[in-house]
N, C-alpha and C positions, 0 to 999 in steps of 0.2 A: 837792501844793501847787498844782497847776493849778486844782483845785476851789476853793481859797480865793482865789487871786490871778488868777482868770480874766478873762473879758471885761468884767465890770462895774467894773473898777478905777478908771476915770476918774469914773464916777458915785459910787463910794465916796469918792474924794478930794474931790469937790465937796460931798457930804453931810457929810464930815468937817470941811471948812472951816467950813460953817455951824453944825455941831454944836459945834465948839470955841468959837465966839463965843457961842452960846446957853448952853453949859455954864458958861462963866466968869460969865455974867450970873446964872445960877440958883444956883450953888454959893456958899454964904456964906463969908466970910473973904477975906483978902487974901493971895494966893499970890505976889504980886509977879512975875508972869510977863509977859514982853513980848508984843507982838502976834504975832510969828512963833512963839514957843513955844506960844501959845494955839492957833494954827493946827495946829502939829505934833501937839499933844495931841488936838485934835479929829479929825484924820486917823487917828491911832493908835486913838482910841476907835471910830471907824467900822470900822477894820480888825478891832479886837477884837470888836465886835458882829457883824461878818460872819463871823469865824472861829467864834465861839460858835454863831451861828445855823446855819451849815453843819453843824457837828458835831452839833447837836441836831435837825437835819432841818427847821428853819424856813425855810431858804433853799436853793434848788437851786444847782447849779454856774452861775456867771456872774451870779447875782442879787446886787445890792448890798444892803447893810444898809439897813433902814428908817431914816427920820430920827429917830424916837423912840429906837430902839435905839442909834443912833450918839450921840445926846445922852447917854443913860444910860452908854454905854461911855466917853465923854469925862469924865463926872462921876466914874465909878469911877477912872479914871486920875488925875484931879485929886486925889481923896481919897488914893490911894496915894502920889502925889507929896508931898502935905502931910504924911503920916505919915513918909515917908522923910526929908523935910527937917527935921521936928521932932526926929528921933533924932540928927541931927548936932550 
């Protein structure tokens, strides 16, 4: 777990914040998420991108996810959120 949540966590959170805002702007549809949920999904998207990147060897220990990867991670989570919400 140290490899995933190591030294670059603050940078990952900042990238996630910006990625969440951009992902909401890029993803079509109205998910009716508030500002704070958008930020949380962006941060989780950055963490997802970082986790996948470390597992695939794209990032080393302590390296944050790249901005584009964080946006893609946030969009993936928004799509999953929309699918789960639709099933309700």
